[in-house]
Every structure is written in structure tokens, then in C-alpha cells.
C-alpha positions as CSV (number, residue, x, y, z in Angstrom):
1,M,124.4,-116.4,-138.9
2,A,122.8,-118.3,-141.8
3,D,122.3,-122.0,-141.1
4,D,123.9,-124.1,-143.9
5,R,122.1,-127.3,-142.8
6,E,118.7,-128.7,-143.7
7,R,116.6,-130.4,-141.1
8,S,114.9,-133.7,-141.8
9,G,113.0,-135.5,-139.1
10,G,114.8,-133.6,-136.4
11,V,118.3,-134.5,-137.8
12,S,120.4,-131.9,-139.3
13,R,122.3,-132.6,-142.6
14,D,125.1,-130.5,-144.1
15,K,124.1,-129.0,-147.4
16,F,126.9,-129.7,-150.0
17,S,127.4,-127.5,-153.0
18,W,128.3,-129.3,-156.2
19,E,129.3,-126.1,-157.9
20,P,133.1,-125.5,-158.2
21,S,134.5,-122.4,-156.6
22,V,135.3,-119.5,-158.7
23,G,138.6,-120.0,-160.6
24,S,138.9,-123.6,-159.6
25,Q,139.2,-126.6,-161.9
26,P,137.4,-129.9,-161.4
27,E,139.5,-132.6,-159.8
28,D,140.9,-135.3,-162.1
29,G,138.3,-138.0,-162.5
30,F,135.3,-135.8,-161.7
31,L,132.9,-134.1,-164.1
32,P,131.4,-130.6,-163.7
33,P,127.8,-130.4,-162.7
34,L,125.2,-131.0,-165.4
35,T,122.5,-128.4,-166.1
36,L,119.2,-129.6,-167.6
37,E,117.1,-126.5,-168.5
38,V,114.2,-128.6,-169.9
39,D,110.8,-128.8,-168.3
40,Q,109.1,-131.6,-170.4
41,P,110.0,-135.1,-169.1
42,D,110.5,-136.6,-172.5
43,L,112.8,-133.8,-173.7
44,R,114.6,-133.9,-170.4
45,Y,115.4,-137.7,-170.8
46,E,116.6,-137.1,-174.4
47,K,118.8,-134.2,-173.2
48,L,120.2,-136.3,-170.3
49,S,121.0,-139.2,-172.7
50,G,122.9,-136.9,-175.0
51,I,125.0,-135.4,-172.2
52,V,125.8,-138.8,-170.8
53,A,126.9,-140.0,-174.2
54,E,128.9,-136.9,-175.0
55,H,130.6,-136.2,-171.7
56,V,130.3,-139.1,-169.2
57,L,131.0,-142.1,-171.4
58,S,133.9,-140.4,-173.2
59,R,135.5,-139.5,-169.8
60,L,135.0,-143.0,-168.5
61,Q,136.6,-144.5,-171.6
62,A,139.6,-142.2,-171.2
63,L,140.0,-143.2,-167.6
64,H,139.8,-146.9,-168.5
65,A,142.4,-146.4,-171.2
66,Q,144.8,-144.8,-168.7
67,A,144.3,-147.6,-166.2
68,A,144.7,-150.4,-168.8
69,A,147.8,-149.0,-170.5
70,P,150.5,-151.6,-170.4
71,S,153.6,-150.8,-168.5
72,G,157.1,-151.1,-170.0
73,P,159.5,-154.0,-169.5
74,P,160.7,-154.7,-165.9
75,R,163.4,-152.2,-164.8
76,S,166.6,-153.0,-162.9
77,S,164.9,-151.9,-159.6
78,E,162.2,-154.6,-160.2
79,I,164.9,-157.2,-160.9
80,E,166.6,-156.3,-157.7
81,E,163.3,-156.4,-155.8
82,L,162.5,-159.9,-157.0
83,A,166.0,-161.1,-156.1
84,S,165.6,-159.6,-152.6
85,L,162.2,-161.4,-152.2
86,L,163.7,-164.7,-153.3
87,L,166.6,-164.4,-150.9
88,G,164.7,-163.0,-147.9
89,P,162.1,-164.3,-145.4
90,R,159.3,-163.0,-147.6
91,H,160.0,-165.2,-150.6
92,E,156.4,-166.4,-150.8
93,E,155.5,-162.8,-151.9
94,A,157.6,-163.3,-155.1
95,A,154.6,-164.9,-156.9
96,G,152.4,-162.0,-156.0
97,F,155.0,-159.6,-157.2
98,L,155.0,-161.3,-160.6
99,L,151.2,-161.4,-160.8
100,K,151.2,-157.6,-160.1
101,L,153.6,-157.0,-163.0
102,R,151.6,-159.3,-165.3
103,D,148.3,-157.5,-164.3
104,G,150.1,-154.3,-165.1
105,G,150.4,-155.3,-168.8
106,I,153.7,-157.3,-169.0
107,S,153.3,-160.5,-171.0
108,L,154.4,-163.8,-169.6
109,D,157.1,-164.0,-172.4
110,D,158.5,-160.7,-171.3
111,L,158.4,-161.7,-167.7
112,H,160.6,-164.7,-168.6
113,T,163.0,-162.9,-170.8
114,E,163.1,-159.5,-169.1
115,L,162.7,-160.5,-165.4
116,L,163.1,-164.2,-164.5
117,E,166.3,-164.8,-166.5
118,P,167.9,-161.4,-165.6
119,T,167.1,-162.0,-162.0
120,A,168.9,-165.4,-162.1
121,R,171.8,-163.6,-163.8
122,Y,171.8,-161.0,-161.1
123,L,171.9,-163.6,-158.4
124,G,175.0,-165.1,-160.2
125,E,176.6,-161.7,-160.2
126,L,176.0,-161.3,-156.5
127,W,177.7,-164.7,-155.9
128,E,180.6,-163.8,-158.2
129,K,181.1,-160.7,-156.1
130,D,181.0,-162.7,-152.9
131,R,177.9,-160.7,-151.7
132,I,176.0,-164.0,-151.2
133,D,177.3,-167.6,-150.8
134,F,176.6,-170.7,-152.9
135,V,173.8,-171.8,-150.6
136,D,172.1,-168.5,-150.9
137,V,172.2,-168.3,-154.7
138,T,171.2,-172.0,-155.0
139,L,168.2,-171.3,-152.8
140,G,167.2,-168.2,-154.7
141,V,167.5,-170.0,-158.1
142,S,165.4,-172.9,-156.7
143,R,162.7,-170.5,-155.7
144,L,162.9,-168.9,-159.1
145,Q,162.5,-172.3,-160.7
146,R,159.3,-172.8,-158.8
147,L,158.0,-169.6,-160.2
148,V,158.8,-170.7,-163.7
149,H,157.2,-174.0,-162.8
150,A,154.0,-172.3,-161.7
151,F,153.7,-169.8,-164.5
152,E,154.4,-172.4,-167.2
153,G,151.8,-174.8,-165.8
154,L,154.5,-177.5,-165.4
155,G,152.6,-178.9,-162.4
156,Q,150.2,-180.4,-164.9
157,I,153.0,-182.4,-166.5
158,A,153.5,-185.5,-164.4
159,S,156.8,-186.6,-166.1
160,Y,158.4,-183.1,-165.9
161,D,161.0,-183.9,-163.2
162,D,162.1,-187.1,-165.0
163,K,162.7,-185.1,-168.2
164,R,165.0,-182.5,-166.6
165,R,167.9,-184.1,-168.6
166,V,170.5,-181.9,-170.2
167,L,173.6,-182.7,-172.3
168,L,176.5,-180.3,-172.1
169,A,179.0,-180.3,-174.9
170,C,181.8,-178.1,-176.3
171,A,182.1,-176.8,-179.8
172,P,184.2,-179.1,-182.0
173,G,187.9,-178.5,-181.3
174,E,187.4,-177.0,-177.8
175,Q,187.5,-178.4,-174.3
176,H,185.3,-177.9,-171.2
177,S,186.2,-174.7,-169.4
178,L,185.8,-173.5,-165.8
179,G,182.6,-171.8,-166.9
180,S,181.2,-175.1,-168.1
181,S,182.1,-176.7,-164.7
182,I,180.2,-173.9,-162.9
183,V,177.2,-174.3,-165.1
184,Q,177.2,-178.1,-164.3
185,K,177.3,-177.3,-160.6
186,F,174.3,-175.1,-160.7
187,L,172.3,-177.4,-162.9
188,R,172.9,-180.3,-160.6
189,A,172.1,-178.3,-157.6
190,A,168.8,-177.3,-159.2
191,G,167.8,-180.9,-159.7
192,W,168.9,-181.5,-163.3
193,H,170.4,-184.8,-164.6
194,V,173.5,-183.6,-166.4
195,W,175.4,-185.5,-169.1
196,T,178.6,-184.3,-170.7
197,C,180.5,-185.1,-173.9
198,T,184.0,-186.4,-173.1
199,T,185.5,-185.9,-176.6
200,Q,185.8,-183.1,-179.1
201,H,184.3,-185.2,-182.0
202,M,181.8,-183.2,-184.0
203,D,179.2,-186.0,-184.1
204,E,179.4,-187.2,-180.5
205,A,176.6,-185.0,-179.3
206,A,174.4,-186.1,-182.2
207,E,175.1,-189.8,-181.5
208,I,174.2,-189.4,-177.8
209,V,170.9,-187.6,-178.4
210,A,169.9,-190.2,-180.9
211,Q,170.0,-192.8,-178.2
212,E,168.9,-190.9,-175.1
213,W,166.1,-188.4,-174.5
214,F,167.2,-184.9,-173.5
215,G,165.1,-181.8,-173.0
216,V,168.0,-179.5,-173.5
217,V,171.5,-179.6,-175.1
218,G,174.0,-176.9,-174.2
219,F,177.1,-176.0,-176.1
220,S,180.0,-173.7,-175.0
221,V,182.3,-172.0,-177.5
222,N,185.2,-169.6,-176.7
223,S,187.0,-169.3,-180.0
224,D,185.4,-167.6,-183.1
225,I,187.1,-170.0,-185.4
226,H,185.0,-172.9,-184.1
227,L,181.6,-171.1,-184.7
228,G,181.1,-172.6,-188.1
229,Q,181.7,-176.2,-186.9
230,L,179.3,-175.5,-184.0
231,A,176.5,-174.5,-186.3
232,S,176.9,-177.8,-188.1
233,S,176.9,-179.7,-184.8
234,I,173.7,-178.0,-183.7
235,T,172.0,-178.9,-187.0
236,R,173.0,-182.6,-186.6
237,V,171.8,-182.7,-183.0
238,R,168.3,-181.4,-184.1
239,Q,168.1,-183.9,-186.9
240,A,169.2,-186.9,-184.8
241,S,167.5,-186.1,-181.4
242,V,165.0,-188.5,-180.0
243,N,163.3,-185.4,-178.7
244,R,162.2,-183.6,-181.9
245,T,161.8,-180.3,-180.1
246,V,165.0,-180.4,-178.1
247,G,166.0,-177.0,-176.8
248,I,169.5,-175.7,-177.7
249,M,171.4,-173.2,-175.6
250,V,174.8,-171.8,-176.3
251,G,177.3,-170.0,-174.1
252,G,181.0,-169.1,-173.8
253,S,183.1,-166.0,-174.5
254,A,182.5,-166.1,-178.2
255,I,178.8,-165.7,-177.7
256,A,179.3,-163.1,-175.0
257,R,181.3,-161.0,-177.5
258,D,178.5,-161.2,-180.1
259,P,175.1,-162.5,-178.9
260,Q,173.8,-162.4,-182.5
261,W,175.5,-165.7,-182.9
262,V,172.7,-167.3,-181.0
263,E,170.4,-166.9,-184.0
264,K,173.1,-167.5,-186.6
265,L,174.0,-170.8,-185.0
266,G,170.3,-171.9,-184.9
267,A,170.2,-172.0,-181.1
268,D,167.3,-171.1,-178.9
269,G,169.0,-168.9,-176.2
270,T,172.1,-168.0,-174.2
271,A,172.9,-167.3,-170.6
272,I,176.0,-165.7,-169.2
273,N,176.3,-167.6,-165.9
274,G,175.2,-170.6,-164.0
275,P,172.0,-169.3,-162.4
276,A,170.8,-167.8,-165.6
277,T,171.5,-171.1,-167.4
278,V,169.2,-173.0,-164.9
279,I,166.3,-170.7,-165.7
280,L,166.9,-170.7,-169.5
281,A,167.1,-174.6,-169.5
282,K,163.8,-174.8,-167.6
283,T,162.2,-172.4,-170.0
284,L,163.4,-174.4,-173.0
285,L,162.3,-177.6,-171.5
286,A,158.8,-176.1,-170.8
287,K,158.5,-175.2,-174.5
288,S,159.6,-178.6,-175.5
289,L,157.0,-180.4,-173.3
290,A,154.3,-177.9,-174.2
291,S,154.7,-179.0,-177.8
292,G,153.7,-182.5,-176.9
293,S,157.1,-184.0,-177.4
294,T,157.6,-187.4,-175.8
């Protein structure tokens, strides 16, 4: 029986063959063996350089491109996984989960709009379906806020907590609804200082923001006939606000029926429930503070 081992210094070594077996294909990520049928050293070096440039480098570039290809936006399964981490005993792993998605090619903007806000919305839906209680959803949103805090670099802004001030108003001609009351409840539970307009006067919100600093102003609108007046109110608020970069969010059934009204009204975003509103408000405040507004 032939001995397939070489002996060196009394120690036997297995002799490996680098030739692929007949009919087999090289494994993904591996190159076939190189054959250098050149005897002169100079020509051998030139031949080797050419082979490396033609075969090895091109293969490495292709593998790098595959590894660096950005992934798509977060899927519903990832939203549910983040929510599970936030509500469970392993909540400290949520930050690592976000970092993994970011390193996979998802931008921070997409993480906010496609993962953080939808996760808050999902927590609100679980609460509405009585699958979790108010304490659970508040705790989950609080942990989600800390993630926004970390990823926006808000820890570097000493006055951030003092500027979590939001004014909630209704579109002219409307009154505060149950939905608005729920939004207030979640914002207060998340540590926001909440003011509300008590009348339906078109200029009341503008008069308040001209005297007090607010990071965010939120309007609710349920009837389509009030959308035109709401657009005018938003314009006046921006013009009068002490905070020149105040964030404007809108909600209510009229917006839910046609989300395109967010842009038409000149607002910055919308949220369909209380937990999602908390994360949206924090995102808008972060943008306001990042602009250097005082």
C-alpha cells in the first residue's frame, strides 16, 4: 500500500493535493491551482504578476462587492424582533441589533423612518390589541427613545431634556379628540413637557410659539374641510416661532386617509398612534437642535 505521507525529521505529514477531482468544481471563494511553466526567474515573476492581476484580484473584488452590498430596508420580522428585544430581558441587545443593520448597509435615516418609528407604531398596536399593557408599551418606548438619543448624538447636547417641549393643537374649527388625549398621555410618560391650545382660534398656536420655545408643534385634523385652514396655521407658526427650526407633526383621521397631506400642509411628519408620535417628536427635536437652534 502506497504511503501518502512525507516524512520530515521523523514526523509524518499528510500530503495534500491541490488539484480538483475530476468533474468537480472549485468551491465558492477558492481559485483553481496556478500553473507556471516558466523556468527563468524574471519571466516567472512577470507571469505570476499577470495571473494575480487577471484572476486573483478580480475575484477578491467580486467577493468584496458581494459582502459590501447594502441590504434592503428593515422587514416586518426585524421590526418585531426589535420590539421583542425592547420588551424582554435582553433589551440591552437592541443597540447591537441596530448596529448590525447599520453595518449591513442601512443608513441612519432609513433606520429611523423604516425601523424605529414603525417599531413604536407596532408597540402601540400591541397595546391597542391588549397584548401588552400601558406599563409595557411605555417601557418599550422609553428604551426606544434611548436608542434615538444614542444614534442622534443627543448625549452631547446638555440642554436636550429641557427642550423636550411640545405644543399640541387642533386644526382651526376642530376640538381635541380621544386620539389627541392618548398622544398627550404617551408624550408625558416619555418625559415631554406638553402644552395644549384650549381654543379653536386660528392664530392661537402662533401666538403661543412666539412667546415660548417649543421643539415640536403637533396638529390634529379629522375633517377634510379644515385642511386649508390648517395649512395657513402651520405657515403662521413657522413664521412666528421663537424656535426658527421648530418641527411640525400632523395626525388625525384626515391625514390617515391621505398621508400626502403631510407634505401639502408643510409639515415634517406624521404618526398614527401615541408611541410612534413619541419617536417622531424626538426625531424632529433632534433635527432642530442639530441645526444650532436656541
